[in-house]
C-alpha positions in Angstrom: -10.2 -9.9 -12.4 -7.3 -12.1 -11.3 -8.0 -12.0 -7.6 -11.5 -13.0 -8.1 -10.5 -16.0 -10.4 -7.9 -17.3 -7.9 -10.2 -17.3 -5.0 -13.2 -19.0 -7.0 -10.8 -21.7 -8.4 -9.0 -22.3 -5.2 -11.4 -22.1 -2.3 -13.9 -23.9 -4.3 -12.1 -27.1 -3.2 -12.7 -26.4 0.5 -14.7 -29.1 2.4 -18.1 -29.5 3.7 -20.9 -31.9 4.4 -23.8 -32.7 2.2 -26.8 -30.3 3.2 -30.5 -31.2 3.6 -32.0 -31.8 0.2 -34.7 -29.1 0.8 -32.1 -26.4 1.1 -30.5 -24.3 -1.6 -26.9 -25.3 -1.7 -24.5 -22.7 -2.7 -20.9 -23.2 -4.0 -18.3 -20.7 -3.2 -18.6 -19.3 -6.8 -22.3 -18.9 -6.4 -21.8 -17.1 -3.1 -19.3 -14.6 -4.7 -21.4 -14.1 -7.7 -24.4 -13.3 -5.6 -22.6 -11.0 -3.2 -21.0 -9.0 -6.3 -24.4 -8.7 -7.9 -26.3 -7.6 -4.8 -23.8 -5.3 -2.9 -25.0 -1.9 -3.0 -21.5 -0.4 -2.2 -20.3 -1.9 -5.5 -23.4 -0.5 -7.5 -22.5 3.0 -6.0 -18.9 2.6 -6.9 -19.9 1.5 -10.5 -21.9 4.8 -10.7 -18.9 6.7 -9.5 -16.8 5.0 -12.1 -19.2 6.0 -14.8 -19.2 9.6 -13.6 -15.4 9.5 -14.0 -15.8 8.1 -17.5 -18.2 11.0 -18.3 -15.7 13.6 -17.0 -12.9 12.1 -19.1 -15.1 12.2 -22.3 -16.1 15.8 -21.7 -12.5 16.7 -21.3 -11.7 15.3 -24.7 -14.8 17.1 -26.2 -13.4 20.4 -24.8 -11.1 20.4 -27.8 -13.8 20.8 -30.1 -15.2 24.2 -31.3 -18.3 25.8 -30.0 -21.1 26.4 -32.3 -24.2 28.3 -31.1 -27.2 29.9 -32.7 -29.3 32.7 -31.3 -32.4 34.7 -32.2 -33.9 37.8 -30.7 -37.0 40.1 -30.9 -37.0 43.7 -29.4 -39.7 46.3 -29.0 -38.9 49.8 -28.7 -41.6 52.4 -27.6 -41.2 56.1 -28.0 -37.7 57.4 -29.3 -36.3 54.9 -31.8 -33.1 54.9 -33.9 -33.7 54.3 -37.5 -31.6 52.5 -40.2 -30.1 55.9 -41.0 -29.0 56.2 -37.5 -31.2 59.1 -36.6 -33.6 59.1 -33.5 -37.2 59.6 -34.3 -40.3 59.7 -32.0 -41.9 56.5 -33.3 -42.1 52.8 -32.1 -40.0 50.3 -33.7 -39.2 46.6 -33.5 -36.1 44.5 -34.5 -35.6 40.8 -35.1 -32.0 39.4 -35.2 -30.5 36.0 -36.0 -27.0 34.9 -35.5 -24.7 32.0 -35.8 -21.3 31.8 -34.1 -18.4 29.5 -33.6 -15.3 29.7 -31.3 -12.4 27.3 -30.9 -9.3 27.5 -28.5 -6.1 27.3 -30.4 -3.6 27.5 -27.6 -4.2 27.6 -23.8 -0.8 26.5 -22.5 -1.7 22.9 -23.0 -4.3 23.2 -20.2 -6.9 21.1 -22.0 -4.5 18.3 -22.7 -3.5 18.1 -19.1 -7.0 18.1 -18.1 -7.7 15.1 -20.4 -4.6 13.3 -18.9 -5.9 14.1 -15.3 -9.4 12.9 -15.9 -8.2 9.8 -17.5 -6.1 8.9 -14.5 -8.9 9.7 -12.3 -11.2 7.1 -14.5 -8.5 4.5 -14.2 -8.2 5.2 -10.4 -12.0 4.8 -10.0 -11.8 1.4 -12.1 -9.0 0.2 -9.7 -11.2 1.4 -6.7 -14.1 -0.7 -8.1 -11.9 -3.7 -8.5 -10.6 -3.3 -4.9 -14.1 -3.2 -3.4 -15.0 -6.4 -5.4 -11.8 -7.9 -4.0 -12.8 -7.0 -0.4 -16.3 -8.6 -1.1 -14.5 -11.7 -2.2 -12.4 -11.7 0.8 -15.5 -11.2 3.2 -17.6 -13.8 1.4 -14.6 -16.3 1.4 -13.9 -15.8 5.2 -17.6 -16.3 6.1 -17.7 -19.2 3.7 -14.8 -21.0 5.4 -16.3 -20.3 8.8 -19.5 -22.0 7.7 -17.5 -25.0 6.4 -15.6 -25.2 9.7 -18.8 -25.2 11.7 -20.3 -27.8 9.5 -17.2 -30.0 10.2 -17.5 -29.4 13.9 -21.1 -30.3 13.8 -20.2 -33.6 12.0 -17.6 -34.4 14.5 -20.3 -33.9 17.3 -22.8 -36.1 15.6 -20.2 -38.8 15.0 -19.3 -38.7 18.7 -22.8 -38.9 19.7 -23.2 -42.0 17.4 -20.3 -43.7 19.1 -21.8 -43.0 22.5 -25.1 -44.2 21.5 -23.7 -47.4 20.1 -21.6 -47.9 23.3 -24.8 -47.3 25.4 -26.7 -49.9 23.3 -23.8 -52.5 23.8 -23.6 -51.7 27.7 -27.4 -51.9 28.1 -27.1 -55.5 26.9 -24.3 -56.1 29.4 -26.4 -54.5 32.3 -29.4 -56.7 31.2 -27.3 -59.8 31.4 -26.0 -58.9 34.9 -22.5 -58.5 33.5 -22.2 -54.8 34.2 -23.3 -52.6 37.0 -26.2 -50.1 36.3 -24.1 -47.2 37.4 -21.7 -47.7 34.5 -24.6 -47.1 32.1 -25.9 -44.1 34.0 -22.5 -42.3 33.4 -22.6 -43.1 29.7 -26.2 -41.6 29.5 -24.8 -38.5 31.2 -22.0 -38.3 28.6 -24.7 -38.7 25.9 -26.6 -35.8 27.4 -23.6 -33.7 27.2 -22.9 -34.6 23.6 -26.4 -33.8 22.6 -25.8 -30.3 24.1 -22.7 -30.1 22.1 -24.6 -30.8 18.9 -27.2 -28.2 19.7 -24.4 -25.6 20.2 -22.5 -26.6 17.1 -25.8 -26.4 15.0 -26.5 -23.1 16.4 -23.0 -21.9 15.5 -23.5 -23.3 12.1 -26.8 -21.4 11.6 -25.2 -18.1 12.7 -22.3 -18.7 10.4 -24.6 -19.3 7.4 -26.7 -16.2 8.4 -23.6 -14.1 8.5 -22.6 -15.3 5.0 -26.1 -14.9 3.6 -26.2 -11.3 5.0 -22.8 -10.6 3.4 -24.4 -11.9 0.0 -27.6 -9.5 0.9 -29.9 -12.3 0.3 -33.5 -11.6 0.9 -34.3 -15.0 2.6 -32.1 -17.2 4.7 -34.2 -20.0 5.5 -33.3 -22.4 2.7 -29.6 -21.2 2.6 -26.5 -23.8 2.8 -23.1 -24.1 1.4 -21.3 -27.1 -0.1 -17.8 -27.8 -1.3 -15.4 -30.8 -1.5 -12.8 -31.5 1.3 -10.1 -29.0 2.4 -7.3 -31.4 2.2 -7.5 -31.2 -1.6 -7.0 -27.5 -1.5 -4.0 -27.8 0.9 -2.4 -30.4 -1.3 -2.5 -28.2 -4.4 -1.3 -25.1 -2.7 2.1 -24.1 -1.7 3.2 -21.6 1.1 4.5 -18.6 -0.7 7.4 -16.5 0.6 6.3 -13.2 2.0 8.9 -11.3 0.0 7.8 -12.8 -3.3 4.2 -12.0 -2.5 5.0 -8.5 -1.7 6.9 -7.8 -4.9 3.9 -9.3 -6.9 1.4 -7.3 -5.0 3.1 -4.0 -5.8 2.6 -4.7 -9.4 -0.9 -6.3 -9.3 -3.0 -5.0 -6.3 -5.7 -2.6 -7.4 -5.1 -0.4 -4.2 -1.4 0.3 -5.5 -2.8 1.0 -8.9 -5.4 3.3 -7.7 -2.8 5.4 -5.8 -0.4 5.4 -8.8 -3.1 6.9 -10.9 -4.2 9.5 -8.2 -0.4 10.6 -8.2 -0.5 10.8 -12.0 -3.7 13.0 -11.6 -2.3 15.4 -9.0 0.8 15.9 -11.2 -1.5 16.7 -14.2 -3.4 19.2 -12.0 -0.3 20.9 -11.3 0.6 21.2 -15.0 -2.9 22.6 -15.5 -2.2 25.2 -12.8 1.1 26.2 -14.5 -0.7 26.6 -17.9 -2.4 29.7 -16.6 0.8 31.5 -16.9 0.7 31.2 -20.7 -1.5 33.4 -23.0 -4.7 32.0 -24.5 -5.3 32.2 -28.2 -8.8 31.6 -29.7 -10.5 31.9 -33.1 -14.1 32.9 -33.7 -16.5 33.2 -36.7 -19.8 34.8 -36.6 -22.7 35.4 -39.2 -25.8 37.5 -38.4 -28.7 39.2 -40.0 -32.0 40.9 -38.9 -35.1 42.6 -39.7 -36.0 46.3 -38.7 -39.6 47.6 -38.6 -40.1 51.3 -37.7 -43.8 52.8 -37.4 -44.9 55.5 -39.8 -42.5 54.5 -42.6 -42.1 52.1 -45.4 -40.0 49.1 -44.6 -38.5 46.5 -46.9 -39.9 43.1 -46.9 -38.8 40.6 -44.4 -36.8 38.3 -46.6 -35.2 41.3 -48.3 -33.9 42.7 -45.1 -32.6 39.3 -44.0 -30.7 39.1 -47.2 -29.5 42.8 -47.2 -28.5 42.8 -43.6 -26.3 39.6 -43.6 -22.9 40.2 -42.0 -20.1 38.0 -41.5 -16.9 38.2 -39.2 -13.8 36.3 -38.5 -11.3 37.1 -35.7 -8.6 36.0 -33.2 -8.6 36.8 -29.6 -5.5 36.7 -27.5 -5.6 36.8 -23.7 -2.3 37.6 -22.1 -2.2 37.0 -18.1 -0.3 39.9 -16.3 -1.4 39.9 -12.6 -4.0 37.8 -11.2 -3.8 38.4 -7.4 -1.2 35.4 -7.1 -4.0 33.0 -7.8 -1.7 31.0 -10.3 1.1 30.8 -7.9 -1.1 29.7 -5.1 -2.7 27.1 -7.2 0.7 25.6 -8.1 1.7 25.6 -4.5 -1.7 23.8 -3.6 -0.9 21.2 -6.4 2.5 20.5 -5.0 0.9 19.9 -1.6 -1.7 17.5 -3.1 1.2 15.6 -4.8 3.1 15.3 -1.7 0.0 14.2 0.4 -0.8 11.7 -2.4 2.7 10.2 -2.2 2.4 9.8 1.6 -0.8 8.0 1.1 1.0 5.7 -1.2 3.8 5.1 1.2 1.2 4.4 3.9 -0.6 1.9 1.6 2.5 0.0 0.8 3.5 -0.1 4.4 0.1 -1.4 5.3 0.1 -3.9 2.5 3.6 -5.1 3.6 2.3 -5.5 7.2 -0.6 -7.5 6.0 1.5 -9.8 3.9 3.9 -10.4 6.7 1.0 -11.1 9.1 -0.6 -13.5 6.6 2.6 -15.4 6.0 3.4 -15.9 9.7 -0.2 -16.8 10.4 0.1 -19.4 7.5 3.3 -20.7 9.1 1.7 -20.9 12.6 -1.5 -22.6 11.3 0.6 -25.2 9.4 2.5 -25.9 12.7 -0.8 -26.1 14.7 -2.4 -28.3 12.0 0.7 -30.8 12.1 0.5 -30.7 16.0 -3.2 -31.3 15.9 -2.9 -34.4 13.7 -0.4 -35.8 16.0 -2.8 -35.1 18.8 -5.7 -36.7 17.1 -3.7 -39.9 16.5 -2.6 -39.9 20.2 -6.1 -39.2 21.5 -7.6 -42.0 19.3 -5.0 -44.4 20.6 -5.8 -43.3 24.2 -9.4 -43.8 23.7 -8.9 -47.2 22.2 -6.6 -48.1 25.2 -9.2 -46.6 27.7 -11.9 -48.8 26.1 -9.8 -51.9 26.3 -9.1 -51.2 30.0 -12.6 -50.5 30.8 -13.8 -53.6 29.2 -11.2 -55.7 31.3 -12.3 -53.8 34.3 -9.0 -51.9 34.8 -10.6 -48.5 34.2 -13.6 -46.9 35.5 -16.3 -45.0 33.3 -14.9 -41.6 34.3 -11.4 -42.5 32.8 -13.3 -43.6 29.6 -15.4 -40.4 29.4 -12.3 -38.3 29.8 -10.5 -40.1 27.1 -13.6 -39.6 24.9 -13.8 -35.8 25.7 -10.0 -35.6 24.9 -10.7 -37.3 21.6 -13.6 -34.9 20.8 -11.5 -31.8 21.7 -8.5 -33.0 19.5 -10.8 -33.5 16.5 -12.1 -30.0 16.8 -8.7 -28.5 17.2 -7.5 -30.5 14.1 -10.4 -29.3 12.1 -10.0 -25.7 13.1 -6.4 -25.8 12.4 -6.9 -27.5 9.0 -9.3 -24.9 7.7 -7.3 -22.0 9.1 -4.2 -23.3 7.1 -6.2 -23.7 4.0 -7.4 -20.2 4.3 -4.1 -18.6 5.3 -2.6 -20.2 2.1 -5.3 -18.6 -0.1 -5.0 -15.3 1.7 -1.2 -15.1 0.6 -2.4 -16.1 -3.1 -5.0 -13.2 -3.0 -2.5 -10.8 -1.8 0.0 -11.7 -4.4 -2.6 -11.2 -7.3 
């Protein structure tokens, strides 16, 4: 499955932070494999695919002849007909055995069209299964990316807290030596409390993101669940922004939803040919072989084996059924098939339109994410420089603690925006690749 291989090899490179040693660490590949294995909708679709396969197998088997054996035992009380074809007032019994075969020689190609229709439905079911698998891959990848982003935001919050703690330690020494007022330290301690709250919120968001991913994977336990992957920059450096038109042209050839609709159109066309075949005569050939044993009370009867041998009969015959008038059923069935074909073609057009809309949105989302990431990187550089300058001014007494805190908060905000834009751009690039394949 091309789409599955693409996202496994690509998004596997997206970044994360090393999880706790006690936790089970899942790569993207493991998340996808687990979700595909556990998903109940996929299991149901696989059963549906197997049913379509059985229907196709049965359609092919309909070309074979029928062969049936039968046996019967009858008892007659009172007036019975004898072997001389004369009724007598006596009881009798009759045992019969028969073997018959029948094969359709011509039915207007109905069985052939039925085979083609069931085959198309089987292929459509396989394409539906592949589409469902692709949807699961997309859902897992989206949740995986969100978890990685929240891990990055938590890392940023922790780094900012470490910076503030180091600054408080340094300022505590200045306060103890009388070189700085106590109020300056209190403001930094308030900043520390706000950053601790940010860490709590970031950790909560990460836990919810991991829970969402674990639920998509349908894991039974979530307590020891975590994800890991290399940095996102490596993915972005190896990816290119594909043009929407090229993605769309490739998607028309490769997307399972398009193939599914094509097979359904083919199936509808074969159903129409099946309906038209009812205008033609049906010719069949049959062969029968039978024997029996007859026992009548009050008379001598030949032995069982003798009667079976003597009563043996064989027959061969052709049967021709010519349709003349059938209450317009054939005509109406053909009209219904025409409507089914027209409806399926409309569904195909809607699917193509929706696919093009999805690709165009993905393309412009990627372009926008790239622009936001470029702007965010510049904002990070500016905020880092602003914070450094504010620290220098604060150290020289030309800026108060509020100005330093404001610069620190602006830096934290810029880092968060840069992380979000980076991960969004990486994901948008992969969305285009997925839609292409």
